[in-house]
One Martini backbone bead per residue (centre of mass of N, CA, C, O) as a GRO file, in nm:
protein
  492
    1MET     BB    1  29.027   5.022  20.803
    2LYS     BB    2  29.003   4.769  20.592
    3THR     BB    3  28.969   4.714  20.261
    4ARG     BB    4  28.705   4.533  20.099
    5ASP     BB    5  28.632   4.289  19.860
    6LEU     BB    6  28.296   4.215  19.754
    7LEU     BB    7  28.023   3.974  19.731
    8LEU     BB    8  27.690   3.931  19.630
    9ALA     BB    9  27.442   3.698  19.760
   10LEU     BB   10  27.127   3.579  19.640
   11ASP     BB   11  26.883   3.351  19.815
   12GLN     BB   12  26.577   3.220  19.690
   13GLY     BB   13  26.375   3.005  19.867
   14SER     BB   14  26.135   2.789  20.007
   15SER     BB   15  26.242   2.850  20.326
   16SER     BB   16  26.444   3.088  20.236
   17SER     BB   17  26.622   3.397  20.274
   18ARG     BB   18  26.938   3.507  20.141
   19ALA     BB   19  27.238   3.700  20.246
   20VAL     BB   20  27.572   3.722  20.103
   21LEU     BB   21  27.911   3.787  20.189
   22PHE     BB   22  28.210   3.766  19.989
   23ASP     BB   23  28.505   3.703  19.933
   24LEU     BB   24  28.758   3.636  19.691
   25ARG     BB   25  28.787   3.337  19.853
   26GLY     BB   26  28.486   3.235  19.953
   27ARG     BB   27  28.424   3.382  20.215
   28VAL     BB   28  28.235   3.460  20.481
   29ALA     BB   29  28.142   3.794  20.594
   30ALA     BB   30  27.818   3.780  20.559
   31LEU     BB   31  27.487   3.696  20.714
   32ALA     BB   32  27.131   3.657  20.609
   33ARG     BB   33  26.809   3.542  20.741
   34ARG     BB   34  26.481   3.433  20.613
   35PRO     BB   35  26.189   3.310  20.650
   36VAL     BB   36  25.962   3.088  20.462
   37ARG     BB   37  25.641   3.030  20.362
   38THR     BB   38  25.429   2.739  20.316
   39ARG     BB   39  25.134   2.697  20.171
   40ARG     BB   40  24.851   2.441  20.241
   41PRO     BB   41  24.524   2.453  20.160
   42ARG     BB   42  24.568   2.173  20.007
   43ALA     BB   43  24.600   1.885  19.887
   44GLY     BB   44  24.890   1.930  19.679
   45TRP     BB   45  24.935   2.219  19.776
   46ALA     BB   46  25.165   2.503  19.701
   47GLU     BB   47  25.239   2.830  19.841
   48HIS     BB   48  25.307   3.184  19.790
   49ASP     BB   49  25.397   3.498  19.888
   50PRO     BB   50  25.546   3.709  19.678
   51LEU     BB   51  25.612   3.945  19.877
   52GLU     BB   52  25.764   3.765  20.080
   53LEU     BB   53  25.990   3.684  19.900
   54ALA     BB   54  26.099   3.969  19.851
   55ARG     BB   55  26.113   4.094  20.145
   56THR     BB   56  26.301   3.885  20.274
   57LEU     BB   57  26.536   3.950  20.088
   58GLU     BB   58  26.554   4.259  20.141
   59SER     BB   59  26.606   4.228  20.445
   60ALA     BB   60  26.864   4.065  20.427
   61LEU     BB   61  27.017   4.269  20.257
   62ASP     BB   62  27.018   4.496  20.459
   63GLU     BB   63  27.163   4.352  20.684
   64VAL     BB   64  27.428   4.275  20.534
   65LEU     BB   65  27.505   4.570  20.462
   66SER     BB   66  27.527   4.663  20.767
   67GLN     BB   67  27.787   4.468  20.812
   68ALA     BB   68  27.939   4.640  20.640
   69GLY     BB   69  28.186   4.839  20.578
   70SER     BB   70  28.238   5.160  20.471
   71ARG     BB   71  28.505   5.052  20.294
   72ASP     BB   72  28.356   4.850  20.154
   73ARG     BB   73  28.338   4.665  19.844
   74VAL     BB   74  28.064   4.598  19.623
   75LEU     BB   75  28.102   4.474  19.310
   76ALA     BB   76  27.875   4.236  19.306
   77ALA     BB   77  27.583   4.044  19.194
   78GLY     BB   78  27.394   3.742  19.273
   79LEU     BB   79  27.110   3.533  19.171
   80ALA     BB   80  26.924   3.279  19.346
   81VAL     BB   81  26.658   3.035  19.276
   82GLN     BB   82  26.377   2.901  19.267
   83ARG     BB   83  26.225   2.670  19.074
   84SER     BB   84  25.899   2.685  18.906
   85THR     BB   85  25.813   2.928  19.037
   86VAL     BB   86  25.520   3.146  18.993
   87VAL     BB   87  25.436   3.489  18.896
   88PHE     BB   88  25.141   3.680  18.894
   89CYS     BB   89  25.154   3.977  18.696
   90GLU     BB   90  25.178   4.313  18.623
   91ARG     BB   91  25.272   4.492  18.399
   92GLY     BB   92  25.524   4.723  18.512
   93GLY     BB   93  25.444   4.702  18.837
   94LEU     BB   94  25.460   4.402  18.952
   95LYS     BB   95  25.177   4.306  19.055
   96PRO     BB   96  25.037   4.080  19.236
   97VAL     BB   97  24.727   3.871  19.216
   98VAL     BB   98  24.839   3.601  19.335
   99SER     BB   99  24.942   3.327  19.430
  100ALA     BB  100  25.242   3.131  19.432
  101PRO     BB  101  25.312   2.848  19.280
  102SER     BB  102  25.492   2.603  19.361
  103TRP     BB  103  25.699   2.347  19.269
  104MET     BB  104  25.525   2.155  19.475
  105ASP     BB  105  25.278   2.189  19.308
  106GLY     BB  106  24.986   1.957  19.208
  107ARG     BB  107  24.708   2.084  19.072
  108ALA     BB  108  24.786   1.991  18.752
  109GLY     BB  109  24.767   1.678  18.723
  110GLU     BB  110  24.538   1.626  18.518
  111PHE     BB  111  24.653   1.773  18.281
  112VAL     BB  112  24.921   1.605  18.262
  113ALA     BB  113  24.797   1.321  18.223
  114ALA     BB  114  24.700   1.393  17.922
  115LEU     BB  115  25.031   1.403  17.823
  116GLN     BB  116  25.177   1.120  17.825
  117ASP     BB  117  25.184   1.067  17.509
  118ARG     BB  118  25.405   1.336  17.503
  119ARG     BB  119  25.668   1.295  17.674
  120ASP     BB  120  25.892   1.253  17.463
  121GLU     BB  121  25.853   1.519  17.315
  122VAL     BB  122  25.903   1.705  17.561
  123HIS     BB  123  26.180   1.594  17.632
  124GLY     BB  124  26.318   1.663  17.355
  125LEU     BB  125  26.264   1.981  17.381
  126SER     BB  126  26.317   2.047  17.713
  127GLY     BB  127  26.440   1.801  17.915
  128LEU     BB  128  26.150   1.738  18.023
  129TYR     BB  129  25.873   1.647  18.202
  130PRO     BB  130  25.530   1.613  18.234
  131THR     BB  131  25.465   1.795  18.521
  132PRO     BB  132  25.316   1.973  18.789
  133TYR     BB  133  25.593   2.132  18.882
  134TYR     BB  134  25.564   2.302  18.646
  135SER     BB  135  25.440   2.594  18.516
  136ALA     BB  136  25.247   2.551  18.268
  137PRO     BB  137  25.010   2.392  18.396
  138LYS     BB  138  24.953   2.623  18.613
  139ILE     BB  139  24.887   2.840  18.417
  140ARG     BB  140  24.647   2.703  18.295
  141TRP     BB  141  24.489   2.677  18.556
  142PHE     BB  142  24.471   2.992  18.626
  143LEU     BB  143  24.328   3.076  18.354
  144GLU     BB  144  24.069   2.889  18.420
  145ARG     BB  145  24.022   2.978  18.758
  146GLU     BB  146  24.135   3.292  18.758
  147PRO     BB  147  24.002   3.595  18.698
  148LYS     BB  148  24.254   3.781  18.729
  149VAL     BB  149  24.434   3.638  18.529
  150ARG     BB  150  24.245   3.644  18.282
  151ALA     BB  151  24.207   3.951  18.265
  152LEU     BB  152  24.504   4.019  18.209
  153ALA     BB  153  24.536   3.846  17.959
  154ASP     BB  154  24.309   3.984  17.786
  155SER     BB  155  24.466   4.279  17.817
  156GLY     BB  156  24.791   4.220  17.794
  157ARG     BB  157  24.910   4.237  18.127
  158LEU     BB  158  25.043   3.959  18.159
  159LEU     BB  159  25.297   3.814  18.389
  160CYS     BB  160  25.491   3.520  18.380
  161ALA     BB  161  25.704   3.501  18.665
  162PRO     BB  162  25.971   3.409  18.761
  163VAL     BB  163  26.133   3.467  19.044
  164SER     BB  164  26.382   3.606  18.914
  165THR     BB  165  26.218   3.827  18.774
  166PHE     BB  166  26.065   3.953  19.010
  167VAL     BB  167  26.316   4.015  19.200
  168ALA     BB  168  26.507   4.166  19.007
  169ALA     BB  169  26.306   4.396  18.920
  170ARG     BB  170  26.272   4.508  19.206
  171LEU     BB  171  26.578   4.567  19.273
  172THR     BB  172  26.597   4.744  18.977
  173LYS     BB  173  26.336   4.895  18.898
  174GLY     BB  174  26.287   4.754  18.611
  175ALA     BB  175  26.544   4.734  18.411
  176VAL     BB  176  26.490   4.410  18.409
  177VAL     BB  177  26.277   4.176  18.211
  178ALA     BB  178  26.389   3.851  18.281
  179VAL     BB  179  26.539   3.529  18.177
  180ASP     BB  180  26.704   3.247  18.227
  181PRO     BB  181  26.752   2.920  18.127
  182THR     BB  182  26.736   2.779  18.410
  183CYS     BB  183  26.432   2.907  18.449
  184ALA     BB  184  26.287   2.882  18.181
  185GLN     BB  185  26.279   2.571  18.160
  186ARG     BB  186  26.076   2.543  18.421
  187THR     BB  187  25.813   2.597  18.236
  188LEU     BB  188  25.812   2.392  17.974
  189LEU     BB  189  25.884   2.613  17.710
  190MET     BB  190  26.182   2.560  17.648
  191ASN     BB  191  26.429   2.521  17.427
  192LEU     BB  192  26.714   2.369  17.502
  193ASP     BB  193  26.895   2.417  17.231
  194SER     BB  194  26.796   2.740  17.178
  195ALA     BB  195  26.677   2.921  17.406
  196VAL     BB  196  26.359   2.931  17.338
  197TRP     BB  197  26.044   2.975  17.279
  198ASP     BB  198  25.830   2.708  17.206
  199PRO     BB  199  25.570   2.665  16.991
  200ARG     BB  200  25.494   2.364  17.066
  201LEU     BB  201  25.471   2.405  17.374
  202LEU     BB  202  25.273   2.638  17.382
  203ALA     BB  203  25.047   2.486  17.230
  204LEU     BB  204  25.008   2.250  17.428
  205PHE     BB  205  24.916   2.486  17.661
  206GLY     BB  206  24.778   2.743  17.540
  207LEU     BB  207  25.019   2.954  17.483
  208SER     BB  208  25.213   3.261  17.493
  209ALA     BB  209  25.503   3.450  17.474
  210GLU     BB  210  25.376   3.723  17.593
  211LEU     BB  211  25.365   3.609  17.900
  212PHE     BB  212  25.681   3.638  17.884
  213PRO     BB  213  25.990   3.678  17.926
  214THR     BB  214  26.288   3.726  17.830
  215ILE     BB  215  26.577   3.556  17.706
  216ARG     BB  216  26.887   3.539  17.884
  217PRO     BB  217  27.179   3.527  18.002
  218THR     BB  218  27.306   3.474  18.311
  219GLU     BB  219  27.527   3.659  18.221
  220GLY     BB  220  27.506   4.016  18.303
  221ASP     BB  221  27.296   4.285  18.261
  222TRP     BB  222  27.047   4.338  18.545
  223GLY     BB  223  27.134   4.590  18.683
  224VAL     BB  224  27.074   4.795  18.979
  225ILE     BB  225  27.142   4.802  19.321
  226GLU     BB  226  26.975   5.018  19.564
  227ARG     BB  227  27.130   5.012  19.887
  228LYS     BB  228  27.245   5.166  20.158
  229GLY     BB  229  27.416   5.361  19.947
  230ARG     BB  230  27.432   5.151  19.721
  231ARG     BB  231  27.591   5.027  19.408
  232ILE     BB  232  27.490   4.715  19.256
  233PRO     BB  233  27.569   4.498  19.023
  234LEU     BB  234  27.367   4.282  18.839
  235LEU     BB  235  27.522   3.975  18.683
  236ALA     BB  236  27.323   3.739  18.800
  237THR     BB  237  27.092   3.473  18.712
  238VAL     BB  238  26.972   3.162  18.885
  239GLY     BB  239  26.939   2.848  18.958
  240ASP     BB  240  26.996   2.676  19.239
  241GLN     BB  241  27.131   2.409  19.139
  242GLN     BB  242  27.337   2.540  18.948
  243SER     BB  243  27.463   2.712  19.171
  244ALA     BB  244  27.556   2.480  19.359
  245ALA     BB  245  27.747   2.346  19.153
  246ILE     BB  246  27.941   2.587  19.137
  247GLY     BB  247  27.998   2.608  19.447
  248LEU     BB  248  28.126   2.297  19.419
  249GLY     BB  249  28.293   2.275  19.141
  250ALA     BB  250  28.061   2.178  18.904
  251SER     BB  251  28.171   2.283  18.567
  252LYS     BB  252  28.249   1.996  18.448
  253GLU     BB  253  28.292   1.720  18.299
  254GLY     BB  254  28.187   1.469  18.550
  255ASP     BB  255  28.069   1.633  18.749
  256ALA     BB  256  27.918   1.599  19.090
  257VAL     BB  257  27.602   1.652  19.270
  258ALA     BB  258  27.450   1.686  19.607
  259ASN     BB  259  27.133   1.833  19.709
  260TYR     BB  260  26.995   1.920  20.044
  261GLY     BB  261  26.665   2.021  20.090
  262THR     BB  262  26.354   2.027  20.030
  263GLY     BB  263  26.500   1.888  19.814
  264ALA     BB  264  26.663   1.646  19.600
  265PHE     BB  265  26.982   1.655  19.408
  266LEU     BB  266  27.125   1.513  19.104
  267LEU     BB  267  27.426   1.618  18.937
  268ARG     BB  268  27.565   1.571  18.598
  269HIS     BB  269  27.807   1.664  18.398
  270ILE     BB  270  27.789   1.655  18.013
  271GLY     BB  271  27.855   1.918  17.885
  272MET     BB  272  27.773   2.050  17.545
  273ARG     BB  273  27.562   1.811  17.531
  274SER     BB  274  27.203   1.724  17.523
  275SER     BB  275  27.176   1.445  17.645
  276ARG     BB  276  26.968   1.177  17.684
  277ALA     BB  277  26.777   1.019  17.964
  278SER     BB  278  26.590   0.800  18.089
  279GLY     BB  279  26.411   0.965  18.357
  280LEU     BB  280  26.574   1.226  18.302
  281LEU     BB  281  26.703   1.530  18.326
  282VAL     BB  282  26.794   1.818  18.120
  283SER     BB  283  27.002   2.079  18.228
  284ALA     BB  284  27.075   2.390  18.228
  285ALA     BB  285  27.335   2.579  18.235
  286ALA     BB  286  27.507   2.833  18.285
  287THR     BB  287  27.528   3.137  18.098
  288ALA     BB  288  27.765   3.293  17.845
  289GLY     BB  289  27.638   3.384  17.594
  290SER     BB  290  27.712   3.098  17.393
  291ARG     BB  291  27.770   2.945  17.644
  292ARG     BB  292  27.727   2.591  17.718
  293GLY     BB  293  27.553   2.353  17.937
  294TYR     BB  294  27.502   2.023  18.104
  295TYR     BB  295  27.263   1.825  18.301
  296LEU     BB  296  27.205   1.558  18.476
  297GLU     BB  297  26.880   1.504  18.652
  298GLY     BB  298  26.781   1.421  18.982
  299THR     BB  299  26.474   1.390  19.179
  300VAL     BB  300  26.355   1.478  19.511
  301HIS     BB  301  26.075   1.624  19.639
  302ALA     BB  302  26.108   1.510  19.959
  303ALA     BB  303  26.320   1.597  20.203
  304GLY     BB  304  26.286   1.817  20.421
  305THR     BB  305  25.971   1.766  20.413
  306SER     BB  306  25.976   1.487  20.552
  307PHE     BB  307  26.085   1.589  20.830
  308ALA     BB  308  25.870   1.795  20.879
  309TRP     BB  309  25.639   1.580  20.893
  310LEU     BB  310  25.750   1.421  21.130
  311ARG     BB  311  25.736   1.671  21.321
  312ASP     BB  312  25.447   1.812  21.273
  313ASN     BB  313  25.252   1.546  21.236
  314LEU     BB  314  25.411   1.313  21.437
  315GLY     BB  315  25.637   1.390  21.654
  316LEU     BB  316  25.941   1.246  21.598
  317MET     BB  317  26.095   1.534  21.587
  318LYS     BB  318  26.277   1.842  21.623
  319ASP     BB  319  26.540   1.805  21.429
  320VAL     BB  320  26.799   1.729  21.219
  321ASN     BB  321  26.976   1.601  21.453
  322ALA     BB  322  26.792   1.341  21.477
  323VAL     BB  323  26.920   1.168  21.253
  324ASP     BB  324  27.174   1.065  21.396
  325ALA     BB  325  27.035   0.956  21.647
  326ALA     BB  326  26.867   0.742  21.496
  327PHE     BB  327  27.100   0.569  21.391
  328LYS     BB  328  27.207   0.497  21.685
  329LYS     BB  329  26.911   0.391  21.812
  330SER     BB  330  26.847   0.202  21.595
  331ARG     BB  331  26.725  -0.165  21.577
  332CYS     BB  332  26.514  -0.149  21.336
  333ARG     BB  333  26.419  -0.240  21.028
  334VAL     BB  334  26.291   0.002  20.791
  335LEU     BB  335  26.074   0.096  20.532
  336MET     BB  336  26.072   0.404  20.325
  337LEU     BB  337  25.851   0.602  20.111
  338PRO     BB  338  25.907   0.927  19.989
  339ALA     BB  339  25.587   1.062  19.850
  340ILE     BB  340  25.571   1.352  19.884
  341GLY     BB  341  25.458   1.476  19.588
  342GLY     BB  342  25.596   1.233  19.479
  343LEU     BB  343  25.782   1.083  19.223
  344GLY     BB  344  26.061   1.115  19.067
  345ALA     BB  345  26.337   1.029  18.962
  346PRO     BB  346  26.252   0.794  18.712
  347ARG     BB  347  25.916   0.779  18.750
  348TRP     BB  348  25.690   0.999  18.764
  349ASP     BB  349  25.497   0.962  19.033
  350TYR     BB  350  25.160   1.094  19.158
  351LYS     BB  351  25.005   0.835  19.321
  352THR     BB  352  25.200   0.750  19.524
  353LYS     BB  353  25.240   0.664  19.852
  354THR     BB  354  25.337   0.688  20.156
  355ALA     BB  355  25.556   0.432  20.310
  356PHE     BB  356  25.564   0.166  20.541
  357PHE     BB  357  25.787  -0.120  20.628
  358GLY     BB  358  25.818  -0.340  20.923
  359LEU     BB  359  25.630  -0.310  21.150
  360ASP     BB  360  25.642  -0.351  21.512
  361SER     BB  361  25.663  -0.380  21.856
  362ARG     BB  362  25.972  -0.249  21.833
  363THR     BB  363  25.910   0.006  21.710
  364THR     BB  364  26.049   0.328  21.663
  365SER     BB  365  26.115   0.652  21.595
  366HIS     BB  366  26.405   0.594  21.502
  367ASP     BB  367  26.332   0.406  21.275
  368LEU     BB  368  26.158   0.611  21.108
  369VAL     BB  369  26.381   0.822  21.062
  370ARG     BB  370  26.588   0.638  20.934
  371ALA     BB  371  26.407   0.539  20.701
  372THR     BB  372  26.378   0.818  20.565
  373ALA     BB  373  26.672   0.867  20.505
  374GLU     BB  374  26.714   0.605  20.334
  375GLY     BB  375  26.494   0.658  20.126
  376LEU     BB  376  26.623   0.912  20.008
  377CYS     BB  377  26.888   0.778  19.920
  378MET     BB  378  26.760   0.571  19.727
  379LEU     BB  379  26.626   0.767  19.535
  380LEU     BB  380  26.893   0.901  19.444
  381ALA     BB  381  27.021   0.636  19.343
  382ASP     BB  382  26.820   0.581  19.123
  383ALA     BB  383  26.922   0.822  18.935
  384ALA     BB  384  27.210   0.686  18.871
  385VAL     BB  385  27.142   0.452  18.683
  386PRO     BB  386  27.084   0.607  18.405
  387MET     BB  387  27.356   0.746  18.402
  388ALA     BB  388  27.527   0.487  18.363
  389ALA     BB  389  27.375   0.378  18.104
  390VAL     BB  390  27.498   0.653  17.938
  391GLY     BB  391  27.805   0.703  18.053
  392SER     BB  392  27.736   0.873  18.352
  393PRO     BB  393  27.884   0.811  18.614
  394VAL     BB  394  27.880   0.807  18.981
  395THR     BB  395  28.185   0.816  19.178
  396ARG     BB  396  28.179   1.133  19.249
  397ALA     BB  397  28.062   1.368  19.506
  398ARG     BB  398  27.923   1.672  19.600
  399VAL     BB  399  27.799   1.808  19.908
  400ALA     BB  400  27.481   1.969  20.014
  401GLY     BB  401  27.308   2.093  20.265
  402GLY     BB  402  27.157   2.028  20.555
  403LEU     BB  403  27.164   1.703  20.540
  404SER     BB  404  27.481   1.683  20.491
  405ARG     BB  405  27.546   1.702  20.813
  406SER     BB  406  27.488   1.403  20.816
  407ASP     BB  407  27.688   1.138  20.859
  408SER     BB  408  27.492   0.894  20.842
  409MET     BB  409  27.352   0.971  20.575
  410MET     BB  410  27.613   0.994  20.398
  411SER     BB  411  27.709   0.702  20.442
  412PHE     BB  412  27.464   0.577  20.313
  413GLN     BB  413  27.478   0.722  20.037
  414ALA     BB  414  27.747   0.609  19.944
  415ASP     BB  415  27.653   0.320  19.948
  416ALA     BB  416  27.408   0.346  19.752
  417LEU     BB  417  27.593   0.468  19.511
  418GLY     BB  418  27.899   0.383  19.502
  419ALA     BB  419  28.030   0.655  19.626
  420VAL     BB  420  28.217   0.940  19.670
  421LEU     BB  421  28.197   1.179  19.928
  422GLU     BB  422  28.206   1.548  19.946
  423ARG     BB  423  28.231   1.770  20.221
  424ARG     BB  424  28.222   2.090  20.256
  425ARG     BB  425  28.276   2.368  20.458
  426GLU     BB  426  28.097   2.512  20.263
  427VAL     BB  427  27.737   2.546  20.279
  428GLU     BB  428  27.682   2.804  20.072
  429ALA     BB  429  27.658   2.702  19.763
  430THR     BB  430  27.443   2.871  19.624
  431ALA     BB  431  27.559   3.150  19.688
  432LEU     BB  432  27.843   3.101  19.575
  433GLY     BB  433  27.758   3.058  19.281
  434ALA     BB  434  27.647   3.347  19.241
  435ALA     BB  435  27.922   3.490  19.306
  436ILE     BB  436  28.087   3.364  19.077
  437LEU     BB  437  27.917   3.466  18.843
  438ALA     BB  438  27.963   3.766  18.906
  439ALA     BB  439  28.272   3.757  18.895
  440ARG     BB  440  28.289   3.666  18.601
  441ALA     BB  441  28.128   3.906  18.480
  442ALA     BB  442  28.340   4.119  18.610
  443GLY     BB  443  28.639   3.993  18.549
  444LEU     BB  444  28.750   3.825  18.758
  445PRO     BB  445  28.999   3.645  18.864
  446ALA     BB  446  28.962   3.328  18.944
  447ALA     BB  447  28.659   3.262  19.032
  448GLU     BB  448  28.648   2.941  19.069
  449LYS     BB  449  28.837   2.938  19.333
  450MET     BB  450  28.607   2.992  19.536
  451ALA     BB  451  28.534   2.660  19.539
  452ASP     BB  452  28.812   2.577  19.709
  453ALA     BB  453  28.720   2.414  19.942
  454ARG     BB  454  28.756   2.226  20.195
  455VAL     BB  455  28.738   1.922  20.313
  456ASP     BB  456  28.555   1.792  20.577
  457LYS     BB  457  28.435   1.510  20.443
  458GLU     BB  458  28.464   1.164  20.375
  459PHE     BB  459  28.267   0.921  20.186
  460SER     BB  460  28.254   0.568  20.175
  461PRO     BB  461  28.197   0.271  20.071
  462LYS     BB  462  28.123  -0.044  20.260
  463SER     BB  463  27.998  -0.216  20.055
  464ASP     BB  464  27.949  -0.439  19.829
  465GLU     BB  465  27.804  -0.504  19.530
  466GLY     BB  466  27.628  -0.744  19.629
  467ALA     BB  467  27.488  -0.591  19.868
  468ARG     BB  468  27.377  -0.363  19.698
  469ALA     BB  469  27.205  -0.535  19.504
  470GLU     BB  470  27.021  -0.655  19.724
  471ARG     BB  471  26.908  -0.389  19.833
  472ARG     BB  472  26.794  -0.291  19.559
  473ALA     BB  473  26.591  -0.523  19.521
  474GLU     BB  474  26.423  -0.464  19.778
  475TRP     BB  475  26.353  -0.174  19.710
  476SER     BB  476  26.204  -0.227  19.441
  477ALA     BB  477  25.987  -0.414  19.556
  478PHE     BB  478  25.868  -0.195  19.748
  479VAL     BB  479  25.798   0.019  19.537
  480GLU     BB  480  25.625  -0.152  19.342
  481SER     BB  481  25.412  -0.237  19.557
  482THR     BB  482  25.326   0.058  19.626
  483GLN     BB  483  25.229   0.131  19.341
  484ARG     BB  484  25.015  -0.087  19.312
  485LEU     BB  485  24.843  -0.011  19.562
  486SER     BB  486  24.789   0.287  19.471
  487ARG     BB  487  24.620   0.193  19.224
  488GLU     BB  488  24.404  -0.004  19.383
  489ILE     BB  489  24.397   0.216  19.629
  490ASN     BB  490  24.159   0.459  19.738
  491LEU     BB  491  24.213   0.718  19.994
  492SER     BB  492  24.042   0.991  19.905
   0.00000   0.00000   0.00000
């Protein structure tokens, strides 16, 4: 049996935990996946069992290692995780004490609403806007309402651990308890330019730096994973969207990616300066030593979640394959605003409700599914407008994620963006990015070439700028009217 040199990628996400072995050319050698549940005990709440997050990843890891040959060498590992989800645990033993509020959780909305007069200050310091999706307001909420969390804090034993910290420390038996800038930023407490816990942001939320792990570069020594008789150095931990960008080869200024998972994200690399753009996030790129970079980022909170809602609550579709079928069978145009969990960039509106417009006696389920797909594409295209306004237009982007497999949706997205989209053959972009970071940290030559997967399909805009502007004007009128109605009519 031939000896292979492999890299391990661990991808802990909102809907699944994955473990993937890649060869040094970026090809998948083995893959294992475990589903992850998101609990929604109340409207607007979303949470995970922290032990389920860890154990599903560990189970996938054990399976993928069992698929490797006895002579295969696993040189290094990288870990990518969902951002903004936080685990409340006891220092030392890392025992969780309550459920982990997901990045999708909006229970701290009232607290954040009181900070809106400080939004520009927060944006200037952190690169983010004060929204309930980030960790800090939810940490404040739990400290005030959960006796177990409060008791640990009062005794000095509470650790507010981003998922990367919690999972990595478990995998390495507590060798390193830290967080990298891509995940630390999502607490809303890290100074983007200095990559340290910011005293002004901590004071704003009434928190102290002692509650959090230390911040260290993405690439480096994160301990050793000992599983299935193997010792694998963990050499990188990173947020999932930054990892996906690297996996798609978007690691230099001007590169752009769109990633469609539970949420949808548009990232455009802006180089080494953290320039701000109104309505957009400025996200830290993966770091190595003092080397830094930044992305402008637009977010859509509910992408895959919107289709899960159509399937589970309304019974309108069986799986994601129904999206292409809906485009083919739909005969009536309907507008849909996917606002489950609120509107992300550039509006940051958590009061507006999900809405359909244009239903009549001819409307079918296919029209509603197609409208949802088109609405998601329009929201992502909205994020590209302020990018262009600050001189960072998106003219070409690489796409990944489950929904990117829909040709019809990607064709509409290209048209809505006015950009060429490239869909790569390798769909495990997030995992591949983690593997590339690990390879780079291990000193392997030409690690970035692992992202040079062939283009599966290219999508180009079909309408001219005039038609695109007309459609955008209609869309803006629909969104603005829905926002106004949501302010005037309280359905709760």
